[in-house]
C-alpha positions in Angstrom: -71.9 43.5 -84.0 -73.1 47.1 -83.7 -76.7 47.7 -82.8 -78.8 50.3 -84.6 -81.2 52.3 -82.5 -83.8 54.6 -83.9 -84.2 57.8 -81.9 -86.8 60.5 -81.9 -87.1 64.0 -80.5 -89.3 64.2 -77.4 -91.6 67.2 -76.8 -91.3 67.5 -73.0 -94.6 67.2 -71.3 -95.7 65.7 -68.0 -98.7 63.4 -68.3 -100.0 61.4 -65.3 -99.9 57.7 -66.1 -98.3 54.6 -64.8 -98.5 50.9 -65.5 -98.6 48.3 -62.8 -97.2 44.8 -63.3 -94.8 42.2 -61.9 -92.2 40.0 -63.4 -94.5 37.1 -62.9 -97.4 38.8 -64.9 -95.9 40.9 -67.7 -99.2 41.3 -69.4 -100.4 43.7 -66.7 -97.6 46.1 -67.7 -99.8 47.5 -70.4 -102.5 48.7 -68.0 -101.7 52.3 -67.0 -102.7 53.5 -63.6 -103.1 57.2 -62.5 -99.7 58.6 -61.6 -97.5 61.5 -62.5 -94.3 60.5 -64.4 -92.0 63.5 -65.2 -90.5 63.5 -68.6 -88.3 66.5 -68.0 -84.8 65.9 -69.4 -85.7 62.7 -71.2 -85.7 61.7 -74.8 -87.2 58.8 -76.7 -85.3 55.7 -78.0 -86.9 52.8 -79.9 -86.9 49.3 -78.7 -85.5 47.0 -81.4 -85.1 43.3 -82.1 -81.6 42.3 -83.2 -79.9 39.2 -84.3 -77.0 38.5 -81.9 -75.1 35.3 -81.0 -76.3 33.4 -78.0 -73.5 33.8 -75.5 -72.6 31.2 -73.0 -70.5 31.9 -69.9 -67.5 29.9 -68.8 -66.0 30.7 -65.3 -62.3 30.5 -64.7 -59.3 32.2 -63.1 -57.1 34.9 -64.5 -53.6 33.6 -63.9 -50.3 35.2 -64.9 -48.9 33.9 -68.2 -45.5 33.3 -66.6 -45.0 32.5 -62.9 -41.9 31.0 -61.2 -41.2 30.0 -57.7 -37.4 30.1 -57.5 -35.2 27.8 -55.4 -31.7 26.4 -55.4 -30.0 23.0 -55.5 -27.6 24.0 -52.6 -27.8 23.7 -48.9 -26.5 27.1 -47.9 -27.1 30.1 -45.7 -28.8 33.1 -47.3 -26.3 36.0 -47.4 -28.6 38.6 -48.9 -32.0 39.2 -50.4 -31.9 42.0 -52.9 -35.6 42.6 -53.6 -38.9 43.1 -51.7 -42.4 41.9 -52.6 -43.8 44.2 -55.3 -40.5 45.1 -56.8 -40.2 45.1 -60.6 -37.3 43.0 -61.8 -35.6 42.5 -65.2 -34.6 39.2 -66.7 -31.3 38.0 -65.1 -31.4 40.4 -62.2 -29.8 39.1 -59.0 -32.5 38.3 -56.4 -30.9 36.2 -53.7 -27.2 35.6 -52.8 -26.2 32.4 -50.9 -23.0 31.7 -48.9 -20.9 29.6 -51.3 -17.5 29.8 -49.6 -17.3 26.0 -49.5 -18.1 25.9 -53.2 -15.3 28.4 -53.9 -12.9 26.3 -52.0 -13.8 23.2 -54.0 -13.5 25.3 -57.2 -10.0 26.3 -56.2 -9.2 22.7 -55.6 -10.6 21.7 -58.9 -8.5 24.3 -60.7 -5.4 23.0 -58.9 -6.2 19.4 -60.0 -6.5 20.6 -63.5 -3.1 22.3 -63.4 -1.5 19.2 -62.1 -3.2 17.0 -64.7 -2.0 19.4 -67.5 1.6 19.2 -66.2 1.4 15.4 -66.2 0.1 15.5 -69.7 2.9 17.7 -70.9 5.5 15.3 -69.3 3.7 12.3 -70.9 3.8 13.9 -74.3 7.6 14.4 -73.9 8.1 10.8 -72.8 6.2 9.4 -75.8 8.1 11.6 -78.2 11.4 10.3 -76.7 10.3 6.7 -76.8 9.1 6.9 -80.4 12.5 8.3 -81.4 14.4 5.6 -79.5 12.1 2.9 -80.9 12.7 4.2 -84.5 16.5 3.8 -83.9 15.9 0.3 -82.4 17.3 1.7 -79.1 14.1 0.9 -77.1 11.8 -2.1 -77.1 8.2 -1.9 -78.2 7.0 -2.6 -74.7 8.5 0.7 -73.4 6.9 2.6 -76.2 3.5 1.0 -75.5 3.9 1.9 -71.8 4.7 5.5 -72.6 1.7 5.8 -74.9 -0.6 4.3 -72.3 0.7 6.9 -69.8 -0.1 9.6 -72.3 -3.6 8.3 -72.7 -4.1 8.3 -68.9 -2.7 11.8 -68.7 -5.1 13.0 -71.3 -8.0 11.4 -69.5 -6.9 12.9 -66.2 -7.0 16.4 -67.9 -10.5 15.8 -69.2 -11.6 14.7 -65.7 -10.0 17.7 -64.1 -11.6 20.1 -66.6 -15.0 18.5 -65.8 -14.4 19.1 -62.1 -13.7 22.8 -62.8 -16.9 23.1 -64.9 -18.9 21.3 -62.2 -17.7 23.6 -59.5 -18.4 26.6 -61.6 -21.9 25.3 -62.4 -22.7 24.6 -58.7 -21.5 28.0 -57.7 -24.1 29.6 -60.1 -26.8 28.1 -57.8 -25.6 30.5 -55.1 -26.9 33.4 -57.2 -30.6 33.2 -57.7 -31.7 35.4 -60.7 -35.0 36.4 -62.3 -35.8 34.0 -65.2 -37.9 36.7 -66.9 -38.9 40.3 -66.4 -41.8 40.6 -64.0 -42.8 41.5 -60.4 -41.8 39.9 -57.1 -45.0 38.6 -55.6 -43.6 36.7 -52.6 -40.3 36.7 -50.6 -40.0 33.5 -48.5 -36.5 34.0 -46.9 -34.5 36.7 -45.2 -30.7 37.0 -44.7 -29.4 34.3 -42.3 -32.1 31.8 -43.2 -31.0 28.3 -44.3 -31.8 27.4 -47.9 -32.4 23.8 -48.7 -32.6 22.2 -52.1 -36.0 22.9 -53.6 -37.2 25.2 -50.8 -39.0 28.3 -52.2 -37.0 31.5 -52.0 -38.7 34.1 -54.3 -41.8 34.0 -56.5 -41.8 36.1 -59.7 -44.8 36.6 -62.0 -45.2 38.3 -65.3 -48.8 39.6 -65.4 -48.5 41.7 -68.6 -50.5 39.0 -70.1 -53.1 36.9 -68.2 -54.2 33.4 -69.1 -57.9 32.6 -68.3 -58.6 28.9 -68.3 -62.2 27.7 -68.2 -64.0 24.4 -68.6 -66.9 24.3 -71.1 -69.2 21.5 -72.4 -68.6 20.2 -76.0 -71.5 22.2 -77.4 -69.9 25.5 -76.2 -66.5 24.5 -77.6 -67.8 23.9 -81.1 -66.7 26.6 -83.5 -64.0 28.0 -81.2 -60.7 28.5 -83.0 -57.3 29.5 -81.9 -56.7 33.2 -82.4 -60.4 34.2 -82.2 -61.3 37.2 -80.1 -63.8 36.8 -77.2 -65.2 39.0 -74.5 -63.9 38.4 -70.9 -65.0 39.8 -67.6 -62.3 39.9 -64.9 -63.5 40.9 -61.4 -66.4 42.8 -63.0 -64.2 44.6 -65.6 -64.9 44.0 -69.2 -62.1 43.3 -71.6 -61.2 41.1 -74.6 -58.9 38.2 -75.1 -57.5 35.9 -77.7 -58.2 32.1 -77.6 -54.9 30.4 -77.1 -56.3 26.9 -77.6 -59.2 24.5 -77.0 -58.2 21.0 -75.7 -60.0 18.1 -74.1 -60.0 18.3 -70.3 -58.5 15.4 -68.3 -61.8 15.1 -66.4 -63.5 13.9 -69.6 -66.7 15.2 -71.2 -65.4 18.8 -71.0 -63.1 21.0 -72.9 -60.6 23.5 -71.5 -60.6 26.9 -73.2 -57.5 29.1 -72.7 -57.8 32.8 -73.4 -54.9 35.3 -73.3 -55.8 38.7 -72.1 -53.4 41.7 -72.5 -52.7 43.4 -69.2 -49.8 45.7 -69.9 -51.2 48.5 -67.7 -51.9 46.1 -64.8 -55.6 47.0 -64.7 -56.6 43.4 -64.0 -55.1 41.6 -60.9 -53.7 38.2 -61.5 -55.6 35.5 -59.6 -58.9 37.2 -60.0 -62.1 35.4 -61.0 -62.9 35.6 -64.7 -65.8 34.8 -67.0 -65.3 34.1 -70.7 -68.2 34.9 -72.9 -68.3 32.4 -75.7 -70.5 33.2 -78.8 -72.8 30.5 -80.0 -75.7 30.3 -82.6 -77.5 33.5 -83.6 -80.8 34.4 -81.8 -83.3 37.3 -81.8 -83.0 39.5 -78.7 -84.9 42.6 -77.7 -82.6 45.4 -76.5 -83.1 48.7 -74.7 -80.4 51.1 -73.3 -79.3 50.4 -69.8 -80.0 54.1 -69.1 -83.7 53.5 -69.7 -84.0 51.1 -66.8 -85.6 52.3 -63.5 -85.7 50.4 -60.3 -88.0 50.3 -57.3 -86.9 47.8 -54.8 -86.5 44.5 -56.6 -88.6 45.6 -59.5 -87.1 46.9 -62.8 -89.1 49.0 -65.2 -89.0 51.4 -68.2 -90.9 54.5 -69.0 -92.8 54.1 -72.3 -94.5 56.8 -74.5 -97.8 55.3 -75.9 -100.8 57.2 -77.2 -99.5 60.6 -76.1 -99.1 59.3 -72.5 -96.2 58.0 -70.5 -96.5 54.7 -68.8 -94.2 52.8 -66.5 -93.9 49.2 -67.4 -92.2 46.6 -65.3 -89.9 44.4 -67.3 -87.9 41.2 -66.9 -84.2 41.7 -67.9 -81.8 39.3 -69.5 -78.1 39.6 -70.3 -76.3 43.0 -70.3 -74.6 43.7 -73.6 -72.4 46.7 -73.2 -74.6 49.8 -72.9 -77.6 47.7 -73.8 -79.6 45.1 -71.9 -81.9 42.3 -73.1 -85.6 42.6 -72.2 -87.3 39.3 -71.9 -90.8 40.6 -71.3 -92.7 43.9 -70.7 -92.1 45.8 -74.0 -92.4 45.2 -77.7 -90.2 46.0 -80.6 -91.0 49.6 -81.8 -92.0 50.9 -78.4 -90.5 54.2 -77.5 -88.7 54.1 -74.1 -87.5 57.3 -72.3 -83.8 57.7 -71.4 -82.0 60.7 -69.9 -81.1 63.2 -72.6 -77.5 63.2 -71.3 -77.2 59.4 -71.6 -74.9 58.0 -74.3 -76.9 55.5 -76.5 -75.2 53.3 -79.1 -76.2 54.2 -82.6 
C-alpha cells in the first residue's frame, strides 16, 4: 500500500529551541529547552496515521531451489575431474570421469555372449523348420519335433538374457561418467584424479541458486490467510526483496506451520544459505509514520526535529518497524506534526 505524505515549503530560519525527553518518558518531549537547532537545508513533512497490515516475522534460511550431491554406484578410481568449485555448468555436462576398463571388458563379453546366443537361435529355427517338414511327411516322430521346438524356446530365452547382459553393462558403464543433472554452479568438489570412488560417496555438489526457497515456521495465527502464489516481503542477509508463497503445510513438530517462499535470484544478488526473514501480513492496524530521513541520533537516543509555534524542537521518539523509506513512531510525535527532513532526501508521496 502506498503511503501519502503531506509536504509543506519551509522558510529557512534558525530558532533556538530543543525538547528533552527519554524513551521511558515520552511526555517530556513536548517541553522545549534553550538550544540552537539549524534548519538550513531542511524541509517539512507531515506525520500521518495510516492503515497498514500488522506484519509478523518468520525466520528461516534461503536455500537453493535445486541442490544435488553427485555420487556413483561404482567402486572405481577417479580418472579426471573436469570442473572446479564455482564453475557454471549446463545440464548433462560431464563433471567426473571414472576408470571403467573392467566394465568395458564385461561389456565386450556380454556382446560376445549375445552374438553366440543369436547364432544358436538361428540354428534352432532351422532345426525346427526341418523337423516340422519331416513331421508333416510322417518322416519324423512327434517327440523329435517337440525337442526341436523346446530347443528353439531355449535359444530365444538365451538371446533375451544376452541382450539384458549387454544393456546392463551399458547402464553400469554410464555410472563412470558423472554428469550435471541440471544447469547450475559447482559449490563443492570432493575428489581429485587418482582418488578412489566408492558407491554413494560424494564427488561433486551442484546447486541452482537462480531461485531460492525460504522455509520458515510460523504459528497457526500467522498462517491464516496465507495462500499459494501470494507475494510477500523477504529480507535475506539484510537485503529487501519479494517472494511468492510456494505452499503452507503443517510442520512435523506439531502446532506450527511451514511457509515456503520462492525468491527470484537470477542475478545472484542473494547468497544461498543466508539467513532470511519472511514478513507475513496480518490484520490491519493504525500506524504513525515518519520518513527515515527525519530521524536523528545521539548515542542510544533517537529523535526528530519538529516545527511547532514558529519554533523548532527536538523530540525524542520511540521507533517501531521500518517500512521501506518510512518508520513507525510509537511515541513522541502526533499525527499532523511537521517534522524536518533534509531537502535532498527522497520522501514517498
